[in-house]
C-alpha positions in Angstrom: 186.1 -47.1 45.6 187.2 -50.7 44.5 191.3 -52.2 45.0 191.7 -51.4 41.1 190.1 -47.4 41.3 192.1 -47.1 44.9 195.8 -48.7 43.1 194.9 -46.4 40.1 194.9 -43.3 42.6 198.1 -44.7 44.1 199.6 -44.9 41.4 198.9 -41.9 40.0 200.4 -40.3 43.8 203.4 -42.5 43.8 203.6 -41.1 40.0 204.3 -37.4 41.5 205.2 -38.0 44.6 205.6 -41.0 45.9 205.6 -39.4 49.9 201.7 -39.6 49.0 201.2 -43.4 49.2 200.8 -44.1 52.9 198.6 -40.6 53.8 196.8 -41.6 50.4 196.5 -45.2 51.8 195.7 -44.5 55.2 192.9 -42.3 54.2 191.0 -45.1 51.5 192.3 -48.3 54.4 188.1 -47.8 55.3 186.0 -48.4 52.4 189.5 -51.1 50.8 188.7 -53.3 54.0 185.6 -53.0 53.5 185.3 -54.0 50.1 187.8 -56.5 51.2 186.1 -58.8 54.0 182.9 -58.2 51.6 185.1 -60.4 48.6 184.3 -63.8 48.6 187.3 -65.3 46.6 190.6 -66.2 47.6 192.1 -64.0 48.8 196.0 -63.7 50.0 198.5 -61.6 51.1 202.5 -61.6 50.6 205.1 -59.6 52.0 207.8 -59.9 49.1 211.4 -58.9 49.2 211.5 -56.5 46.1 215.6 -57.5 46.0 215.0 -60.9 45.0 215.5 -62.0 41.7 211.9 -64.0 41.6 210.1 -61.4 42.9 208.2 -60.8 39.7 207.7 -65.0 39.8 205.9 -65.4 43.4 203.4 -62.4 43.1 202.7 -64.0 39.7 202.4 -67.3 41.1 200.1 -65.3 43.9 197.9 -64.0 41.7 197.6 -67.8 39.8 196.3 -69.5 43.2 193.9 -66.2 44.1 191.2 -64.3 43.1 193.0 -61.0 45.2 196.3 -60.6 46.0 197.7 -58.3 48.7 201.4 -57.2 48.1 203.6 -55.8 50.8 206.5 -54.8 48.7 209.8 -54.9 50.8 213.4 -54.5 50.7 216.6 -55.6 53.2 218.0 -52.2 52.4 215.7 -49.8 50.9 212.6 -49.5 53.6 210.9 -47.0 55.5 208.9 -46.3 58.5 206.5 -43.6 59.0 204.7 -42.3 62.5 203.4 -39.3 63.8 205.9 -39.6 66.2 204.2 -36.5 68.8 200.4 -38.6 69.3 200.1 -39.8 72.7 200.1 -43.4 73.9 196.7 -44.9 71.7 195.0 -41.4 71.5 195.0 -41.4 67.5 195.3 -45.4 66.8 194.2 -48.6 69.0 196.9 -49.9 69.6 196.7 -54.2 70.2 199.0 -56.5 71.9 197.0 -59.5 72.9 197.5 -59.4 76.2 201.6 -59.9 76.1 203.6 -56.9 77.5 206.4 -56.2 74.6 207.0 -53.2 76.7 207.7 -51.2 80.1 205.7 -47.9 80.4 206.8 -45.3 82.0 210.3 -46.3 79.8 208.4 -46.3 75.9 206.0 -45.3 74.5 204.9 -47.2 71.5 203.2 -45.5 67.8 201.2 -46.8 64.8 201.9 -45.7 62.0 203.6 -47.7 58.3 206.6 -49.0 56.8 206.6 -49.3 52.9 210.0 -49.9 50.2 211.8 -46.3 49.5 210.1 -44.1 46.5 212.7 -45.3 43.7 211.6 -49.0 44.3 207.9 -48.0 44.7 208.1 -46.1 41.7 209.1 -49.8 40.2 207.1 -51.7 41.8 203.9 -49.7 40.8 205.6 -49.1 37.0 206.1 -53.2 36.4 202.2 -54.9 38.6 200.6 -51.9 37.2 198.8 -54.6 34.4 197.5 -56.7 37.3 196.2 -53.4 39.3 194.6 -51.8 36.9 192.0 -55.6 36.3 191.5 -55.4 39.6 193.8 -58.4 41.1 196.7 -56.7 43.2 196.5 -53.7 45.8 199.9 -52.6 46.7 199.3 -51.8 50.3 202.3 -50.4 53.1 202.7 -52.7 56.1 201.4 -51.7 59.3 203.4 -51.5 62.5 203.5 -50.8 65.7 207.3 -48.2 67.4 208.4 -48.5 70.4 210.2 -45.3 71.2 212.8 -43.8 74.3 213.1 -41.0 74.2 215.5 -40.7 76.6 218.0 -43.0 74.6 220.3 -41.7 71.8 218.4 -44.5 69.2 215.1 -43.4 69.6 213.1 -46.1 68.1 214.0 -49.3 70.6 211.4 -51.6 68.9 209.1 -52.0 65.7 207.0 -55.0 65.0 204.3 -55.6 62.4 201.1 -55.4 62.8 198.2 -56.9 61.4 197.0 -55.9 57.9 193.1 -56.0 57.7 192.1 -54.2 60.3 190.9 -50.7 60.3 190.5 -49.3 63.6 193.7 -50.8 64.8 196.9 -51.7 65.2 197.0 -55.3 66.2 200.2 -57.3 66.9 201.3 -60.3 64.5 202.2 -62.9 66.9 206.2 -64.5 66.1 206.9 -62.0 63.3 208.3 -58.7 65.4 211.8 -56.5 65.2 214.8 -55.2 67.5 216.6 -52.8 67.2 215.7 -50.8 64.2 217.0 -53.9 61.9 214.9 -54.3 58.5 211.3 -56.5 59.2 212.7 -59.9 58.9 210.9 -61.6 55.3 209.2 -64.8 57.6 205.7 -62.7 56.0 207.0 -63.5 52.6 206.3 -67.3 52.8 203.8 -68.7 50.6 200.9 -70.1 52.3 199.9 -72.4 50.0 202.5 -75.2 50.5 205.9 -75.0 49.0 206.1 -77.7 46.9 203.4 -76.0 44.7 205.3 -72.9 44.3 207.7 -75.4 42.9 205.3 -77.1 40.3 203.7 -74.1 38.9 207.1 -71.2 38.8 209.0 -72.4 36.2 205.4 -72.1 33.5 205.2 -68.8 34.5 208.5 -67.9 34.8 209.4 -65.5 32.3 206.2 -64.3 30.9 205.1 -60.5 31.1 202.8 -59.5 34.4 200.3 -57.7 31.0 200.3 -60.6 29.6 200.0 -62.7 32.4 197.3 -60.1 33.6 195.5 -60.4 29.9 195.6 -64.7 30.6 193.8 -64.2 33.9 191.2 -61.7 32.7 190.7 -64.0 29.8 190.3 -67.4 31.4 188.7 -66.4 35.2 186.8 -69.2 34.8 188.6 -72.2 34.4 190.9 -70.3 37.4 188.5 -72.4 40.2 188.8 -75.7 38.4 193.1 -75.7 37.8 193.4 -74.7 41.5 191.5 -77.8 42.3 193.5 -80.0 40.5 196.9 -78.2 41.8 195.3 -79.3 45.0 195.5 -82.9 43.7 197.8 -83.0 42.2 199.5 -81.8 45.7 198.0 -84.9 47.4 199.4 -87.1 44.9 202.4 -85.6 45.7 202.6 -85.9 50.0 200.8 -89.3 50.1 203.9 -90.6 47.3 206.1 -89.0 49.1 207.8 -88.2 44.9 209.8 -84.5 44.3 207.6 -82.0 43.3 210.4 -81.5 40.4 210.0 -84.6 39.1 205.9 -85.2 39.5 206.1 -81.5 37.2 208.2 -83.1 34.5 206.7 -86.7 35.2 203.0 -85.8 34.8 201.9 -82.1 34.4 204.5 -81.1 31.4 202.9 -84.3 29.7 199.6 -83.6 30.0 200.5 -79.6 28.8 202.3 -81.3 25.3 199.7 -83.9 24.3 197.1 -79.7 24.5 199.4 -78.4 22.0 199.6 -81.4 19.8 195.7 -81.2 20.0 195.1 -77.5 19.8 197.8 -78.2 16.9 195.7 -80.5 15.5 192.4 -79.0 16.0 193.4 -75.4 14.3 194.7 -77.7 10.9 191.4 -78.9 10.3 189.8 -75.5 10.7 192.2 -74.2 8.7 191.0 -76.2 5.4 187.7 -75.9 6.0 188.1 -71.9 6.6 189.5 -73.0 3.1 186.9 -74.9 1.9 183.8 -72.8 2.7 185.9 -70.1 1.1 186.6 -72.2 -1.9 182.8 -72.5 -2.1 182.0 -69.0 -1.6 183.9 -68.0 -4.2 182.6 -69.8 -6.5 179.3 -69.2 -5.8 180.3 -66.1 -5.7 181.6 -66.5 -10.1 178.8 -68.1 -11.1 175.8 -65.3 -10.0 178.9 -62.4 -12.0 178.2 -65.1 -15.5 174.2 -65.4 -14.7 173.4 -62.5 -13.5 176.3 -59.8 -14.2 177.9 -57.6 -11.9 175.0 -56.6 -9.8 173.7 -59.5 -9.4 176.9 -61.3 -8.5 177.7 -58.5 -5.5 174.3 -59.2 -3.9 175.3 -62.7 -3.8 178.8 -62.6 -2.7 176.8 -60.2 0.2 174.3 -62.9 1.2 176.6 -65.7 1.1 180.4 -64.4 1.7 181.0 -65.2 5.0 177.8 -65.8 6.3 177.5 -69.0 4.3 176.8 -72.1 5.9 179.9 -73.6 5.4 181.6 -70.9 6.9 179.9 -71.0 10.3 179.3 -74.7 11.0 182.7 -74.7 10.5 183.7 -71.6 12.8 181.0 -73.5 15.9 182.6 -77.0 15.8 186.1 -75.1 16.4 184.8 -72.9 19.3 183.8 -76.7 20.5 186.4 -77.8 20.4 188.7 -75.5 22.0 186.2 -75.1 24.9 186.7 -79.1 25.0 190.4 -78.3 25.6 189.2 -76.0 28.3 187.9 -78.8 29.9 191.4 -80.0 30.4 193.5 -77.9 33.9 196.6 -78.0 32.7 195.1 -76.0 29.8 195.8 -72.6 31.8 199.4 -73.4 32.2 200.2 -74.2 28.4 198.4 -71.1 27.9 201.2 -69.7 29.5 203.7 -71.3 27.9 202.2 -70.9 24.6 203.6 -66.8 25.0 206.9 -68.0 26.7 207.5 -70.2 23.0 206.8 -66.9 21.0 208.9 -65.0 22.8 
């Protein structure tokens, strides 16, 4: 099954019963990871705190810079863990700690399971991200977690540790990201793999655009994403070498380029309107001439034959599309198109 197919099924399950989320994902995890490992595009795993005001902006940013994004939704006060309490140590699932001993044998037991946001938050996340899920751009996944249990104590869970999400048959401890005393997992993994300066450059452009509109643009302009990302890397290098503030660079360098694209687009569109009007007038003129010379039947045949298929119209349309394609060659075209949605709103 593809991520889009699994994602849609998960969405349906969440609508009916959010408790089915982790079990169903676990059932299809091997299928998903088989696809995931063979996927050759840019892949990003992000843990997003859904209590933050810019959580959706962070997700859109990740999908802009990646071909596929795994979303691990988190909430500091609405986060739940599930595991099979009665599984003997290491029997059902292989738990790996890379040689590090973080518990004492005989005093605690380890169990592998999953963690995810509460039902209400999960339903909201799926509803908000459904356009990106349907497009196969994102996959909402539960977190893999390792639980240290001590049945002799009043507090059953003595430690919770995050595991690598991209192994199907084992729970491998992620060094440096751990939770003790059953407190919510720290939000360290929500840090973007990309440099923070990149998000400072781009988030203001994508902020406020609906997820459905954003997903449509990613699909429509998929062929220019690689050149866009390459240009962003060049900008990042310029910022680093010049020791420039990312916000200032955005306003002084990128924003003027977007404005230039807007002016060129308006010019091309206006010229196209004039040419189309000219072609239409020519068509009407020929049609009237046919009516006076051949009568109604002959005029109708001429309208069908000339109509929108006239040479002038086709030439104008072809030239218009060629000019638009030239604008798409400019890497910042993608940001301009995204911003058009904001200005219309």
